[in-house]
C-alpha positions in Angstrom: 51.8 107.5 115.4 55.1 109.4 115.3 56.9 109.0 112.0 60.4 107.4 112.3 62.9 109.8 110.8 64.9 108.6 107.8 68.7 108.0 107.9 69.2 111.2 106.0 66.9 113.2 108.3 68.8 111.9 111.3 72.1 112.8 109.8 70.9 116.3 108.7 69.6 117.0 112.3 73.1 116.2 113.8 75.4 118.9 115.0 78.8 117.7 113.9 81.9 118.8 115.7 84.8 120.5 113.8 87.1 117.8 112.5 90.1 119.5 114.3 88.3 118.7 117.5 87.8 115.1 116.5 91.5 114.9 115.6 92.5 116.4 118.9 90.8 113.4 120.7 93.3 111.2 118.8 96.3 113.4 119.7 96.5 114.7 116.2 97.5 118.4 115.8 95.9 120.7 113.2 99.3 120.8 111.3 98.9 117.1 110.5 95.4 117.6 108.9 94.6 118.3 105.3 91.2 119.9 105.7 88.4 119.3 103.3 86.0 121.9 104.7 85.0 121.9 108.4 84.1 118.2 108.8 86.5 116.1 106.7 90.3 115.8 106.7 93.0 113.6 105.2 95.6 112.1 107.5 99.4 111.8 106.7 100.9 108.3 106.5 103.6 109.1 109.1 101.0 108.7 111.8 101.3 104.9 111.4 103.2 103.4 114.3 103.8 99.6 113.8 104.5 99.1 117.5 101.0 100.5 118.5 99.4 98.6 115.6 100.6 95.3 117.2 99.5 96.4 120.7 96.0 97.6 120.0 92.9 95.5 119.4 91.4 94.9 115.9 87.7 93.8 115.8 86.4 92.5 112.5 82.6 92.8 111.8 81.2 90.3 109.2 77.9 88.7 108.7 75.9 85.6 107.8 74.8 85.2 104.2 72.8 88.3 103.6 69.3 89.0 102.2 69.3 91.4 99.1 68.8 94.3 101.5 72.0 93.6 103.5 72.1 92.9 107.3 73.6 96.1 108.6 77.3 95.3 109.1 78.2 99.0 108.8 75.4 100.0 111.2 76.6 97.4 113.7 80.3 98.5 113.2 79.5 102.1 113.9 77.1 101.2 116.8 79.7 98.9 118.4 82.2 101.8 118.2 79.8 104.1 120.0 79.1 101.4 122.6 82.8 100.7 123.3 83.2 104.5 123.9 80.1 104.4 126.2 81.7 101.8 128.4 85.0 103.7 128.7 87.1 102.2 125.9 88.9 104.3 123.4 87.5 103.1 120.1 87.2 104.2 116.5 85.7 102.7 113.4 87.5 102.1 110.1 85.2 101.6 107.0 85.2 101.5 103.3 84.0 104.4 101.1 80.6 104.0 99.3 80.4 103.6 95.5 78.0 105.8 93.6 76.7 102.7 91.8 74.8 101.2 94.7 73.9 104.7 96.0 72.0 105.5 92.9 71.0 101.9 92.2 69.3 99.7 94.7 71.3 99.2 97.9 71.7 102.8 99.0 74.6 104.4 100.7 77.2 102.9 103.1 77.4 105.4 106.0 75.5 103.2 108.5 71.9 103.8 109.5 69.6 105.3 112.1 71.5 106.5 115.1 74.6 104.6 114.1 76.0 106.7 111.3 79.1 108.4 110.2 78.8 112.0 109.1 78.7 114.2 107.0 76.5 111.5 105.5 75.7 113.3 102.2 79.4 114.0 101.5 80.5 110.5 102.3 78.0 109.0 99.9 78.5 111.6 97.2 82.1 112.0 95.9 83.5 112.5 99.5 87.2 113.6 99.1 87.6 112.5 95.5 89.3 109.2 96.1 87.1 107.2 93.7 87.6 109.8 91.0 91.4 109.5 91.5 91.2 105.7 91.2 89.1 106.1 88.0 91.5 108.5 86.4 94.5 106.4 87.3 92.9 103.3 85.8 91.8 105.1 82.7 95.2 106.7 82.2 96.6 103.2 81.8 93.8 102.4 79.3 94.7 105.6 77.3 98.4 104.6 77.3 97.6 101.1 76.0 95.5 102.4 73.1 98.1 105.1 72.3 100.8 102.5 72.1 98.7 100.3 69.8 98.9 102.9 67.1 102.4 104.2 67.8 104.9 103.7 64.9 108.0 104.4 67.0 107.4 102.9 70.4 105.0 100.1 69.7 105.3 97.2 72.1 103.6 94.8 69.8 100.5 94.2 71.9 97.8 92.0 70.4 94.6 94.0 70.5 92.6 90.8 70.9 94.5 89.9 74.1 94.3 93.1 76.1 92.6 92.3 79.4 92.7 95.8 81.0 89.4 97.6 81.1 88.2 101.1 81.6 86.2 102.0 84.7 83.5 104.4 85.9 81.7 104.6 89.2 78.2 104.1 88.0 75.9 101.2 87.2 75.8 101.2 83.4 75.2 97.8 81.8 75.5 99.3 78.3 79.3 99.7 78.8 80.0 96.1 79.7 81.1 95.2 76.2 81.9 97.9 73.7 83.9 98.5 70.6 86.4 101.4 70.6 88.6 103.1 68.0 86.0 103.4 65.2 86.0 106.4 62.8 89.3 106.1 61.0 93.0 105.8 61.8 93.1 109.1 63.7 90.8 107.6 66.4 93.0 104.6 67.2 93.0 100.9 66.5 89.5 99.3 66.6 89.1 96.6 69.2 86.7 95.2 71.8 86.8 96.8 75.2 84.5 97.3 78.2 84.0 99.1 81.5 84.0 97.8 85.1 82.6 99.7 88.0 85.3 101.6 89.8 85.3 99.4 93.0 86.2 96.5 90.7 89.3 98.2 89.4 92.6 96.6 90.2 93.8 100.2 91.0 91.3 100.2 93.8 92.5 96.8 95.0 96.1 98.1 94.9 95.3 101.3 96.8 93.8 99.1 99.5 96.8 96.8 99.6 99.6 99.4 99.4 101.7 100.2 102.4 103.2 103.4 101.2 103.9 105.4 98.0 106.9 103.2 97.0 104.8 100.1 97.5 102.0 101.7 95.6 104.2 102.4 92.6 105.7 98.9 92.6 102.2 97.4 92.6 100.9 99.7 89.8 103.9 98.7 87.7 103.1 95.0 88.2 99.6 95.3 86.7 99.2 92.6 84.0 97.8 94.3 80.8 97.7 91.5 78.3 99.8 89.7 75.7 102.0 90.7 72.7 101.6 89.0 69.3 104.5 86.7 70.3 102.4 85.6 73.4 104.8 87.3 75.9 103.2 89.3 78.7 102.8 93.1 79.0 102.9 94.9 82.3 102.0 98.5 83.2 105.7 99.2 83.8 106.4 98.3 80.2 104.2 101.4 79.3 106.1 103.6 81.8 102.7 104.1 83.5 103.3 103.6 87.2 104.8 107.1 88.0 101.9 109.0 86.5 99.3 106.6 87.8 100.7 107.0 91.3 100.8 110.7 90.9 97.0 110.7 90.4 96.7 108.8 93.7 98.9 111.1 95.8 96.0 112.3 97.9 93.8 109.2 97.5 96.4 107.2 99.4 95.8 109.2 102.5 93.0 108.0 104.8 90.0 110.2 105.5 89.0 111.3 109.0 85.3 112.0 109.8 83.1 111.3 112.8 80.2 109.3 114.1 76.9 110.9 115.2 78.2 110.7 118.8 81.4 112.5 118.0 83.7 109.6 117.9 86.5 109.4 115.3 86.0 107.4 112.1 88.3 106.7 109.2 86.8 105.9 105.8 89.2 104.8 103.0 89.1 102.7 99.9 86.1 100.8 98.6 86.4 97.4 96.8 83.4 95.2 96.6 83.6 91.8 98.3 82.0 89.6 95.7 84.4 90.5 93.0 87.3 92.0 94.9 88.7 91.9 98.5 85.9 93.9 100.1 87.9 95.6 102.8 89.2 99.1 103.5 92.9 100.0 103.0 95.8 98.5 105.0 96.9 102.1 105.5 93.6 103.1 107.1 93.5 100.0 109.4 97.0 100.6 110.6 96.4 104.3 111.1 93.4 103.5 113.2 95.4 101.0 115.3 98.1 103.6 115.7 95.7 106.0 117.2 93.1 104.0 119.2 93.0 101.1 121.6 90.1 99.4 119.9 89.5 99.5 116.1 86.3 98.2 114.6 86.3 97.4 110.9 84.0 95.5 108.5 84.4 93.3 105.5 81.7 93.1 102.8 78.8 90.7 102.4 78.9 87.4 104.3 81.9 85.9 106.1 82.5 83.5 103.2 83.5 86.5 101.1 84.7 89.6 102.9 85.9 88.0 106.1 87.7 85.2 104.3 89.5 87.6 102.1 90.2 90.1 104.9 91.8 87.2 106.9 93.6 85.2 104.2 94.7 88.2 102.1 94.8 91.5 103.9 95.8 90.2 107.4 98.3 87.7 106.0 99.9 90.4 103.9 99.9 93.2 106.5 100.6 91.1 109.5 97.4 92.1 111.2 95.9 89.9 114.0 92.2 90.4 114.9 91.3 89.8 118.5 87.6 88.9 117.9 85.1 88.7 115.1 81.5 90.0 115.3 79.1 88.1 113.1 76.0 90.1 112.3 72.8 88.2 112.1 69.2 89.3 111.7 66.0 87.5 112.4 64.9 88.5 108.9 67.9 86.8 107.3 67.4 83.7 109.4 63.8 83.5 108.2 65.0 84.0 104.6 67.5 81.1 104.9 64.8 79.1 106.6 62.7 79.3 103.4 60.6 82.5 103.9 59.6 84.3 100.7 60.5 88.0 100.5 56.9 89.1 101.5 57.2 87.1 104.7 60.7 88.3 105.9 58.9 90.3 108.6 56.5 87.5 109.7 57.7 85.8 112.9 58.4 82.0 112.5 60.4 80.0 115.0 60.4 77.1 112.6 62.0 79.2 109.8 64.5 80.8 112.2 65.6 77.4 113.5 66.1 76.1 110.0 67.8 79.2 108.9 70.2 79.1 111.8 72.2 76.5 109.9 73.6 79.3 107.7 74.7 81.3 110.7 76.1 78.2 112.3 78.3 77.5 109.3 79.7 81.0 109.3 80.5 80.7 113.0 82.3 77.4 112.4 84.3 79.1 109.6 85.5 81.9 111.9 86.8 79.4 114.4 88.8 77.7 111.6 91.0 80.9 111.6 91.5 80.4 115.4 89.4 83.4 116.1 86.5 83.7 118.6 83.2 85.0 117.2 80.5 87.1 118.9 77.0 87.2 117.3 75.3 90.6 117.0 71.6 90.1 116.5 70.9 93.4 114.6 67.4 94.3 115.9 64.4 94.9 113.6 60.9 96.0 114.6 59.5 92.6 113.4 61.7 90.5 115.6 59.8 88.4 118.3 61.4 87.8 121.7 61.0 84.1 121.1 63.0 84.2 117.9 65.8 86.2 119.5 65.9 83.9 122.5 66.1 80.9 120.2 69.2 82.4 118.5 70.8 83.2 121.8 70.2 79.6 123.0 71.6 78.0 119.9 74.7 80.2 120.0 75.2 79.4 123.7 75.2 75.7 122.8 78.2 76.5 120.6 79.9 78.4 123.4 79.3 81.7 121.6 78.0 84.9 123.0 74.9 86.3 121.1 73.8 89.8 122.0 70.9 91.9 120.7 72.3 95.1 119.0 70.0 98.1 118.9 72.4 100.6 117.4 70.1 101.7 114.7 67.4 102.8 117.1 69.5 103.9 120.1 73.1 104.5 119.0 75.7 103.7 121.6 73.2 103.1 124.4 71.8 100.3 122.3 75.1 98.5 121.8 76.7 98.7 125.3 75.9 95.0 125.9 77.5 94.0 122.6 80.5 96.1 123.4 80.8 94.4 126.8 80.6 91.0 125.1 83.3 91.9 122.6 85.6 93.2 125.4 85.1 90.1 127.4 85.9 87.9 124.4 89.1 89.9 123.8 90.1 89.6 127.4 89.5 85.8 127.5 92.3 85.6 124.9 90.9 82.7 123.0 91.8 84.2 119.6 95.2 83.3 118.1 94.7 84.2 114.4 96.0 81.8 111.8 95.3 82.1 108.0 93.4 79.2 106.4 96.1 78.3 103.9 99.7 78.8 103.0 100.2 81.0 100.0 103.0 78.7 98.6 100.5 75.9 98.0 99.4 75.2 94.4 96.6 77.5 93.1 94.2 74.6 92.7 94.9 73.4 96.3 94.2 76.9 97.7 90.9 77.1 95.8 90.0 73.6 97.0 90.7 74.5 100.7 88.4 77.6 100.4 85.7 75.7 98.6 85.6 72.8 101.0 86.3 74.5 104.3 84.5 77.8 103.9 81.7 77.0 101.4 81.2 73.4 102.4 81.6 72.1 98.8 82.5 68.6 97.9 85.0 69.7 95.3 85.9 72.1 92.5 85.4 71.7 88.7 87.2 73.8 86.1 85.9 74.8 82.6 88.3 74.5 79.6 88.7 78.3 79.8 89.7 78.1 83.5 92.2 75.4 82.8 93.8 77.7 80.2 93.9 80.3 82.9 95.7 77.9 85.2 98.4 77.4 82.5 98.7 81.2 82.2 99.1 81.6 85.9 102.0 79.1 85.8 103.6 80.9 82.8 103.3 84.3 84.5 104.8 83.1 87.7 101.8 83.9 89.9 101.4 80.6 91.7 102.4 81.9 95.1 99.6 84.6 95.2 96.6 84.2 97.5 93.1 83.6 96.2 90.4 86.2 95.9 87.2 84.3 94.9 84.6 86.1 92.8 81.4 84.5 93.9 77.7 85.3 94.5 77.0 86.8 97.9 73.6 85.3 98.0 74.7 81.7 98.9 77.5 79.8 100.5 77.7 78.0 97.2 78.2 79.4 93.7 74.4 79.0 93.0 72.6 82.1 94.2 69.3 80.1 94.7 70.8 77.7 97.3 69.9 79.2 100.7 70.7 78.1 104.2 73.6 75.7 104.4 73.9 73.9 101.1 75.3 70.4 101.1 76.3 67.9 98.4 77.4 70.4 95.8 80.5 71.3 93.8 81.6 74.7 92.6 82.8 75.6 89.1 85.6 78.0 88.2 84.6 79.5 84.9 87.7 81.6 84.3 90.5 83.4 86.0 91.6 87.1 86.2 95.0 88.1 87.5 95.4 91.0 89.9 99.2 90.7 89.8 99.7 94.3 91.0 97.4 93.9 94.0 98.9 90.5 94.6 96.1 87.9 94.2 94.6 85.6 91.7 90.8 85.8 91.0 88.9 82.6 90.2 85.5 83.6 88.8 82.7 81.3 90.0 79.5 81.7 87.8 78.6 84.8 85.8 79.9 87.6 88.1 79.1 91.1 86.8 82.0 93.6 87.2 79.7 96.3 85.9 76.3 96.1 87.5 73.1 97.5 85.9 70.4 99.7 87.4 67.1 98.3 88.7 63.8 99.0 87.0 63.2 101.9 89.4 66.7 103.3 90.4 67.1 104.9 93.8 68.2 108.0 92.0 64.6 108.7 90.9 63.7 109.6 94.5 66.6 112.0 95.0 66.6 115.8 94.7 68.2 119.0 96.0 66.4 122.3 96.7 67.4 125.9 96.2 69.1 126.0 99.6 71.3 122.9 98.8 69.3 120.6 101.0 69.4 117.0 99.7 66.4 114.6 99.9 65.9 111.0 99.0 69.5 109.8 99.8 69.5 106.7 102.0 
C-alpha cells in the first residue's frame, strides 16, 4: 500500500511562488513589501481601507468542543479558501501564528495539514518573521523596568513587591518556570521576590498586539497595562514606568501583518497568536482588516471550540473593531462526535451510529450558540479515513432538521478540489443574507452580569459561583474602573463546562470563577474558571524528540 506523505513531506514537495507574485494577485506592488527572503513579506498598515473592510465578506471558522488532537479548524480554513478560489471567488485566509510551545510539545504546528497548508511550513512553525520574539522582548522589558524601579533610590514608585502581577514570558512549555524566586544573591542582584513565567501567547502584550488598530493605539494600550499595587494600595500602570515608547519600539515590525501563500498559490496572512483558552484566541485586528481591504472573501479562524475562540472573536474583537461576519463555519469530525458520545480514546476511529447520535448534542449546542449572535452557521464535516457513510449522513440529516447546511470537507486529502462543495454552501449562506451580527451582551453591563450571560447562554450553566479570591477581584475591578470592559473567559477547552471531564452537552451544572486577571491594556477582564495553566508543561514524550535537521538543512519530524 502506498504510504501517505506527512504534512511536512507535502509542504517540502511544493513549489512555492515568489511572494512578490502572490502580492501582485492582491494589487500590491513590490515597493509596499518588506521582504523576508523569497517567500515571506510584511505588509504596511496603510493598505487598510475601511470602506472595503465593510464591503467584503468575513467568514469565521470555529468548531465543536474538540478532542485533545484538535478537529482541524486551520486545515478547513485553508481548504475553504482554496475551494472559494476554485469556484471563482477572490478569497484569502487570515490565521494566527503558531507558538513554539505546542510545536515542540504535543499538538504540533499550526500551518494546516495535508493538501490544505500554508507555506513555507517550516518557517511559519519555527520563528517565522520574529513576531513572537518581539512580543517576548517587549513583555520582558517591562519586567526588567519593574525590578529596576524596585531597587531605585531616586525614582522609586513605591511598588509593593508582593503585589506585582506582571510576569515574564517565553515561548516554550517549561513548567519549572511557573513559580520562581528572583533577585537572590545580594543587593546588586535586585530585590528578592516571587515571580513566574507565562508562555508568550498568554502575554498581555500579545493580546494588545492583536487588538491594536495602529501604532498610536498600540502605545496607548501598552501604557494602560496594569502592573500591580504600591505600598499605599494605589495602582501602578506601565505608563508610570515610562515603558510604553520603548515597548512599542520593539514591536515596530511585529505590528505589520505577514503575507505568505497556500499550497495552491493563494494569498494568506498570518499574524498574532494568542491562545483561546486563556486569551482571545484570534489573529490581529490589523491582519483581518488588511485581508478585507484586499480580498472579496476572507476566511479566518478562532481557537478551540465555539464556546471559547468564537465567543471571544464575536464579543470582543468584532465588537471592538466593528467587524461583521457574514457566516460561520463550525468544524465537526465524526471522531469528535464519537468522543462526546462516550467513546474512549482507543475507539475514536471505531464507527458507531449510537455514539455519533449521542455526541451530536455537543455540536447542536454550538450551532444554537452561533445563532444567538444572529449569524448563520454551516457545518464542515472534516473528513477522516475512519468515517462511515452512515455516520456522515446522520450528521447531515440532523443538521438539516435544524435548517443548517452540513457538507463533507476533504481539504486535507484533496485541497481545493475537496472543499468546493463547502465553498458553495458558504457562498449560498452569505447570499441568503440571514446573518445580521449582534454581540451577545452590552459592555456597559456589570461584570457579574456579563459573566452570567456567557455562562448561561454559551456554556449552558445554571449559574456562576465566586470564590473569596474572585470576590476580592471584583472589588479591585470596581476600584480600578474596569467595569465597562468585555469578558475574556479562561476556561478548559475540553468541555462546554469548567469541568474537563464533562463531555457532550453538560446540564445541571454551575461554573466557578476562581480569580480574576486584568488585561487593562488589551481591554478586557479575565475571569479564571478552574486551574488554567498559563505556562504549559511538556508531555512525557515531547514532539521535539522526533525532530532533526540534516547537513543540507532539510528538516524532519515537524508536524
